[in-house]
N, C-alpha and C positions, 0 to 999 in steps of 0.2 A: 497101048497104042493110042495115038491121037492124030488129029489132022494136021498138026503143026509140029515143027521140030522143037524139042525141049532139051534142056541141059541134062545129059546122062548122069545117073546117080554116081558112077565111078569118077566123073570129071567135076563134080560139084566142089566149089570152093567158096569162101567168104559167106556172103549173105544167103546164097543158094544152099550151101551146105548146112547152114544154121536152120534154114527153112526145112530141109529134108530131115534134119535131126529132130526138130520139134514134131514133124508129122510122123516120124517113125516111132516116137516115144509111146504112142498109144497102141497101135496094132502090132508093132514089132517089125514093120517093113515100111518102105516109102510108098505111100498110096499113089495111084495114078493121078488123082486130082492135084496132088502137090506138085507133080512134075509140070503141069500147065503153068503154075505160078512161078516156076523157075525163071521165066522171062520177065516177070514183074513182081519180085518178092515184096515190094512195098504195098502192092494191091492186096496180097495175102494178109499182110499185117493189118491193113485197114479193115479188111473183111473180118479178121479175128476180133478186132476191137468192137466193130459194130455188132457182131454176133454175141460177144460177151456182154455188151451193154444191154442187149435185149434179154438174153437168157438169164442174166443176173437178177431180173425181177420176176422170174417165173419158177414155179416148182418144176423139177426135172421131168416128171411124168407129163405134165401139161405141155411143156416145151416140146418134148419128143412126139407126143400125139399130134400136136399142131403141125410140126414139121413133117411128120409122115403123111398127114392128110394133104398138105400143100405139095409135097413131092409127088405123091400119086396123082394128084390133079394135073401136075405138070408133065407126068409120065417120065420123070427122071428116075431111072432104075438105080443109078448110083446112090442118090440121096435116100430113096426108099429102102434100099438094102441096108445102108449104113444106119439109119435111124430105126428101122424095123429091128435090126439086130440088137441095138441098145435096149429097146423096149423088151424084146424077148429075153435077153440075158439078165436084165437088172430091174425092170419096172413093172412087168406084168406076170400074172400067174402062168404056170405051165399050160400050154394049149390056148391061152387067151389071145395071143396075137393071131393065130390061125383063124379063130372065130371072128376077130375084129376085121380081118381082111375080107371075110365073107360079108359081114354086116356089123358095123360099129354098134348099132342099136341092140344087137343080140349078143354082145360080147362081155356083158357084165360090167360095162363102164357106167359111171354116173351120168345122169341126164346132162349135167354141165359139161362133162367130157364129150359126150356125143354132140352137143351143141357147138362147142368150140371147134371140133373137127369139121363139122359141116360148114361153119363160118370160114375157117381157114381154106377149105376147098373152094368156096365161092370166091374168096379174095384171089386165090391163085388162078382160077379159071377166068374170071372176069370181074374185076373189082368194081367196074361201073354198074354192075347189076346188084350190088349190095344196097339194101334199103335200110332206112331208119328203124323200121319194124324189126329187122333182124338184130340190130344192135340192142333194141329194147328187149328182145327175147333173151339175149345174153344177160342183161341186167336182171331179168326175172329168174335166171338160174343162179343169181348171187354174185355175178361179176361186177366189179366197180368199173367206172369209165377208164381208169388207168389200166385195169386188167384187160379190158377190151382193146385198148391201144396196144398192149403187149402182144395179144394174139394176132392182131392185124399186122404189127411190125414183124413178128416172126414169120408169118406167111409171106409178106411182101419181100422180106430179105431173102427168103428161100428162092424166090423167083430169080433174083440176081445170080445166086450161086448155081442153082440147077441149070438155068439157061446158059450160063457161061460154060459149064462142063459139057453140056450137050452140043452147044454150038461148035466146040473145038474137039469133039469126038473122044472125050475121056471115058474109057470103058470101066465099069465096076471091076474091082480087083478080083483076081482068080480066087483069093482066099474065101470070098463069100460062097462060092460053089462048094468049097470044102467044109465050111462051117455051118451051113444051113441045109436042112433037108428039103426035098422037093415041095413039100406042103407049104413051105414058107418062101423058098427061092423063086418058084415059078410066079406066084402072084405079086411078089415084090419086084421082080425083074420085068414083069409086064410084057413078056415076049421080046424083050430087048436083049442084045448080047452081053454076056459077061466075059471078061478077058480070059483067054486061055494061056496067056504068057505068065511064066513064073514070076512071083513077086520079087522085088529087089531090095537089098539091104545095104546100108553104108558099111564100107570096110572099117574095121576098128571101132564099130559102134554096135555092140551086141543087141539082139532083140530084147525087148522089155518083157 
């Protein structure tokens, strides 16, 4: 569900169908966020290019940790669930995400990882409050200025995507409730609703 009318999956043609096909390729269904972009597929393409240009300079684990921190600061359940699941499935040890959601400093992360998450959270909450001393602290953890730029860019870019989804009422896909146990689902959703509508798939386009 969303606050605006979007192009139904069954009626998608042309650029919108291509958008849905790309979005379905990962999870095996058309995510709710992709439906928002059915009204402006070119914006989705631009977002993908921006995200790719930022992510391409970062190790996957750092990118996901930064993105999760920013998403939680923004209270965007959709992004927190999506990136939390990536971390849990691929990049963290069993049980580590649950510990991280309680306290990053006590989750077995490196000092640099804890620092970049705190910095990303600050950027997402109030970038005007960031100080030169905080940037210097990242350098002391071994980050180059280019890497500090990458962290800031990833957090700032997440503000665009998360705020767009929340402004237009995109609910996290019902699949998250099926794939994550309560110990992860509840803190990632942050008491915000997850969709109860069945996920949709393109006809003639089998799930991946």
